[in-house]
C-alpha positions in Angstrom: -11.2 -16.8 -6.1 -11.6 -13.2 -6.1 -15.3 -12.3 -6.3 -16.4 -10.5 -9.6 -19.5 -8.8 -8.2 -18.7 -5.2 -6.7 -20.8 -5.5 -3.6 -19.0 -8.8 -2.8 -15.8 -7.5 -3.3 -16.7 -4.2 -1.2 -17.9 -6.4 1.7 -14.9 -8.8 1.4 -12.6 -5.5 1.7 -14.7 -4.2 4.5 -14.5 -7.5 6.3 -10.6 -7.5 6.1 -10.4 -3.9 7.0 -12.2 -4.4 10.2 -10.5 -7.5 11.0 -7.1 -5.5 10.7 -8.2 -2.7 12.9 -9.7 -5.3 15.5 -6.2 -6.9 15.6 -4.7 -3.7 16.3 -3.4 -2.7 12.9 -3.4 1.4 12.4 -5.4 2.4 9.4 -2.4 3.9 7.8 -0.8 0.6 7.9 -3.6 -1.2 5.7 -3.6 -1.9 2.4 -6.6 -3.4 0.6 -5.9 -5.2 -2.7 -9.1 -5.7 -5.0 -7.2 -8.4 -7.0 -6.9 -7.4 -10.4 -7.5 -10.2 -13.1 -6.4 -10.2 -16.8 -8.6 -8.0 -19.0 -8.4 -10.3 -21.8 -10.2 -13.1 -20.0 -12.6 -11.3 -17.6 -13.2 -7.8 -19.2 -16.0 -6.7 -17.1 -14.2 -7.2 -13.8 -12.3 -4.0 -14.7 -15.3 -1.7 -14.2 -16.2 -3.6 -11.3 -12.6 -3.4 -9.6 -12.4 0.4 -10.2 -15.9 0.8 -8.7 -14.8 -1.3 -5.7 -11.9 1.0 -5.3 -14.2 4.0 -5.4 -16.1 2.4 -2.3 -13.2 1.1 -0.7 -12.3 5.0 -0.1 -15.6 5.3 1.9 -14.8 2.8 4.4 -13.0 5.1 6.9 -11.8 8.5 7.3 -9.0 8.7 6.3 -9.4 5.9 3.8 -7.4 2.8 3.9 -4.7 2.4 1.4 -5.5 0.7 -2.0 -3.2 -1.1 -4.0 -3.4 -3.2 -7.2 -0.8 -5.7 -9.0 -1.0 -3.4 -12.3 0.6 -5.9 -14.7 -2.2 -8.5 -13.9 -4.7 -6.3 -16.3 -2.8 -6.7 -19.3 -1.6 -10.3 -18.8 -1.3 -12.0 -22.1 -2.6 -8.7 -24.1 -0.7 -7.4 -27.0 -1.0 -3.7 -25.9 0.2 -4.1 -22.3 1.8 -0.6 -21.6 -1.3 1.2 -23.1 -3.5 -0.9 -20.8 -1.5 -0.6 -17.7 -1.3 3.3 -18.3 -5.1 3.9 -18.9 -5.9 1.6 -16.1 -3.7 3.1 -13.4 -5.2 6.6 -14.1 -8.8 5.2 -14.2 -7.6 3.5 -10.7 -6.0 6.7 -9.4 -9.1 8.7 -10.2 -11.1 6.3 -8.2 -8.8 6.5 -5.1 -6.1 4.1 -5.8 -3.0 5.2 -3.8 -0.2 2.5 -4.5 0.5 0.0 -7.2 2.8 -2.8 -7.8 4.1 -1.6 -11.3 7.0 -1.2 -13.9 8.4 2.1 -12.8 10.9 1.9 -15.7 7.9 2.8 -18.0 8.4 6.6 -18.2 4.7 7.1 -19.7 3.3 5.0 -17.0 5.0 7.2 -14.3 4.4 10.5 -16.4 0.3 9.4 -16.6 0.3 8.6 -12.8 2.0 11.9 -11.6 -0.3 13.9 -14.2 -3.3 12.4 -12.9 -2.4 13.1 -9.5 -1.9 16.8 -10.6 -5.2 16.8 -12.1 -6.9 15.3 -8.9 -5.1 18.3 -6.9 -3.2 15.8 -5.1 0.2 18.2 -6.1 0.5 21.7 -6.9 0.6 22.3 -10.5 3.6 23.7 -12.3 4.8 23.5 -15.9 8.1 22.0 -14.6 6.4 19.5 -11.9 6.9 16.3 -14.0 10.4 17.2 -14.8 10.9 18.1 -11.0 9.4 15.0 -9.8 11.3 12.7 -11.9 14.6 14.5 -10.9 13.9 14.0 -7.5 13.6 10.3 -8.1 16.8 9.9 -9.5 18.5 11.2 -6.4 
């Protein structure tokens, strides 16, 4: 199973990253997944996962891509969309740059876009979110 300890998780990610580089993959093609477990059953792992993401970003420059299966965190929970939304924003703040998620959840998408604006990954504009959503429809 997936290690719950932050140090072990980062160690495993570093090993996988190093092996991928040694086998000829370029850094921009490597996605590390710290493996998200349901919050309802393993609450402490969520903060450990966020810290692992933060530490994954220190493995190289530029950092490896980091991805999570977002719905895993809210599995069997009553407030799935709220949990997914907040967890995604926290993970983006730690360095996450990819997620397997429900892109039809407008609040989730808006939260992700806004988090990236706040983190200075996009130029701020009052119309930014609207313009971004319009560009996705094309």
